[in-house]
N, C-alpha and C positions, 0 to 999 in steps of 0.2 A: 270539543270535537275529538273523536277517537280515531286516530290514524293508525292503520295496520301496516307495519313495516314487514316486507318480505325479506327473508334471509337469502341473500344472493351469493354467499360465499361458497367456494368449493371446499370439500372436506373428504376425508376417507371414512366411509361408512363401516364402523366396527361391528354393527349388528348383522351385516350381510356380506362378509368378506369371502372371496374365493382364495385369493392370495394375500392381499393386504387391504382391500376395500376401495381401491382407487376407482375402478370402473363402476362399482355400485354407488359411490359418492357422486360421480359425474351423472349417473342415471337419475339419482334423486334430485340433483340440482336442476336438471332439465326436464324433470317429470317424465322419464322414459323407463322402460323395463330394463333391468340390469343385464339380462341375457343378451339383448340386442347391442348394448354398449360393449359387452365382452366379445361378441361375434365381430363387431366392427373393428375392435382393437386387434383381434387375431388376423382379420383380413388385411388390415393396414400393415400389420407386422410382416406379412408376406411380401409386400411391395417396398417398404422402407423400414427394415428391421432395426437399424441403428437409431433412427429418429424416434420410433415408437418405444424402443427399449429405454432410451435416454429419458424420454418424457415420462414413462412409467416410474423409473427410478427416482426422478425428480419429484414426482407426485408422492411417492413413498416418503421421501426425505422432508418435503416442505409442507405437505398438507396435514392439518391436524386431524386426529381421530375424533369421531363424534359417534356417540351411542344414541341412536334415534329410533 
């Protein structure tokens, strides 16, 4: 029996980075367009700048780069 495992890990997409690839990695994980994740991140940054900036920095520090 051949079982296909889906990769459910978050990563930084090094093949489509604007700053560091965090938003494009999130977009690939949830099968979204990267531009919409970036627009959402900017919109959320206007309402909660500290939380979004901290989350983005933690994403840069702790998510692995992946060339896909």
